[in-house]
N, C-alpha and C positions, 0 to 999 in steps of 0.2 A: 518870697523871702526878701527882706530888706537888708541887703549886705552892702557895706560901704568899702569897696576896694580902693576908691580914691583916697580914703583915710590911710589904708595900709601901704599904698604904693611907695611913698617916700622912705618908709622905714622897713619894708618887707625883707630886703636882703640882709639887713642888720639883725633883726630879731628872729629871722628864720634862716640862718646862715647855711651856705654850702660847706659841709664839713666832711670828715672821713666817712661817716655813715651815708651821706648823700652820694658820694662817689662810689661807695660799695654797691648801693642800690642801682646807680647808673650803669655800672658794669653788668649787673644781672639783667637789667632791662635791655641793654644793647645786645647781649648774648641771646636771651630768650626770645626777643622780638625780631632778631636777625635784621638789625637796622643798618648794617654797614653797606655802603655803596649805592643806596637808593635815594629816592626823593621822599623826604619825611616831613609830615605836618605835625607841628607841636600845637596840639589843640588845647586852648586855654593856656597860652604860653606865659601869661602874667608878666613878670619882669624879665623873662627870657633866659632863665638859668639853664634849662634843658637845651634850648636852641643854641646858646653860647657853648655849652659843653660839646654838643654834637659837631658844631662848626670848628671849634678850637682843636678838637682831636681828629678832625677830618674824617669823621665817621660817615657823614651823609650830606647831601644837599638839603638845606633846611628852610622851611617857611614856618612862621608863627602866626597864630590868630588868637585874638582875645576880645572880649566884649568891653573891657575897661580901657578907655583912652588914657587914663592916668597910668595904668600899668604899662601900656605900650610906650608911653613917653619915657619911662625909666628904661625899658628894654632898648629903645632906639639909641640911648646914650652909650650903651656898652656893647651892643652887638655889631659885628662887622657888616659891611655893606652887602656881603654875599648872602646874608639871611634876609629873606623877604618877610615883611610884617604887614598884616592887614587887621583892621578893626572889623569884628563880625561876631555873630553868635554861633554857637555850636549847632543850633537847630536850623541855621540858614547860612551855610558856609559860602563865602565869596570866592569860590574856586570852581573851575569847570569839571565836568565829569572825567573820571578815570585819570586823574592827574598825579596821584600819589601812590608810591609803593607801600608806604607805611604811614599810619596815623597813631600818634602816642597821646593819650589823655592821662596826664599825671596829676593826681589829686584834683580832678575836675568833675567827675561824673556825679558827685553828690550835689553839684551846683546847677545842673542843667536838666532839661526835659530829656531823659535818657532815650526813650523810644524814638523821638524826633531826631536827636543828635546821632544816634546809631544809624538811622536811615540815611542821614546826610553823609556820614562817614563811608557807608557802603557805596554811595553815589560817587564820591571823589576818589575812591580807591580803584586801582586797576583790578581786573579779575585775578584772583589768587593773591592779592595784596593782604596786608595784615593790619588789624586794629590791636593796639596794645594798651590796655587799661591798667593804670597803677593806682591802687586805692588801699585803704586799710581793711584788713579782715575785721569782722564784727567782734572778734575776741579782743582786739586792741582796746575797744572802748570800755570794756568791763573792768580793766585794771589801770586805766589812764591816770596819771599822777594828779591831774587837775580835779578829778572827781571828788576828792576829799573836801575841796574848798568850794567847788561849783557843781553840786550834785546834779543839776539839770542838764549839764553837758552830755552825760551818758545817754539820757533819754533822747535828747535832740539828735545826737549823732547816730544813734542806732536807727532812728527813723530816716535820716538823710542818706546815710551810706548804704548801698545795696549789699545784701548777703551774696554769697557765691551762687546760691540757687536762683535768686532774683536776677542777678547779672547774667547768668547763663541763659535764662529764659528771654530776657530783653534783647540780648545780642542775637539769639537765634531767630526771634521774631523779625528782626531787622534784615534778615536774609543772609546772615553769615553761615558758612558751611560747617565749620568745626570750631569748638572752643575748648581750650585747655587752660588749667590754672596752675600757677606756681606760688607757693608761699615762702616768705622770707622773714625771719625773725632777727631783730637787732637789739642788743642791750646797750643802752645809752646812759650817759650821766652828764648833768650840767650843774654848775655851781648855784648856790643860793642867789647870788647876784644876777646870774643869767636867767634863772627862773622868774625872779621878780621883774626883770626887764620885760620878759615875755608877757607876764600878766599885766603889767602897767601899759604895755603897748597893745594889749588885746590882740595877740599875734595870730590867732586863728579866727576864721569867720564866724565860728559858733558864738563868740562873745557878742556879736551883733544881734543874736537871737535870745540872749539872756535878759532877764529883768535887771534893771539898774540896781535895785536893792540887793539882789543876789551877788552882783558884781562887787558892790561896796563891801558887803559882809564877807564875801569870800576873799577879797583882796586883803582886808584887815586880818583875817585869820591866817592867810599865807604869810603876811609880814611878821606875825608873831611866831608861827609854828614851823616854817620851812627849815629843814636841816641844812647843814653847810653843803652837803652834796645830795642832789636829787637824782636817784637812779630809777630807770623805768625801761620797759620793753616796748618796741615798736613791732607790731604784727602786720606785715604787708601782704596784700593779695594782688597778684598780677594775672590778668586774663589776656590770652593771646587768641585772636579769632581770625580765621581765614575767610576772605571774601569769595563769594561764588564767581 
């Protein structure tokens, strides 16, 4: 996949803001993943929003790792010194064995070689530690608000994002003992201006996988047709897996 996170890094936090829905999901992840009081790795930390929230609320001792130097540069500007940051790939983590109590992969498993990444997560987790995967349920993509303007998005993301069945199998093969799933639905609304800012900023990595003609045509349609308020549902899937 040819994804340009260097392009997104300077604008990521503006066009994908931390809002009340993000904080609501954060609370679910902290509770279901039992993150309090341990050593937590923010896998694919990006600009560091999860690392910042965990540190700011004194939930855990936090480390972040990401493959994008540009994303990490943004993270370093806002994170406290107590958060350790390293550049590295999920498939080859730059940490020693059995170092973390929890590993959280928030909107990252569609971007990596999951079998290899899950093996690495199992290696760096203590026995009995937990992997927490935060991703979209496949139902999310069937009604996504961008589908009307960029129809190929649905096909691409249904291929990239794992189903519950696929995720369960991949995690089990990596050596985890038990896996359970939590679903969480959010109803969201953004203004026409916010929606257009996201489209113009190509705010999700899927845009990097679209044909330029589809982007031009879809953007023009959105500029003509978007309502004043864009309402949509977000269907989250959270997997919690115990390490052997």
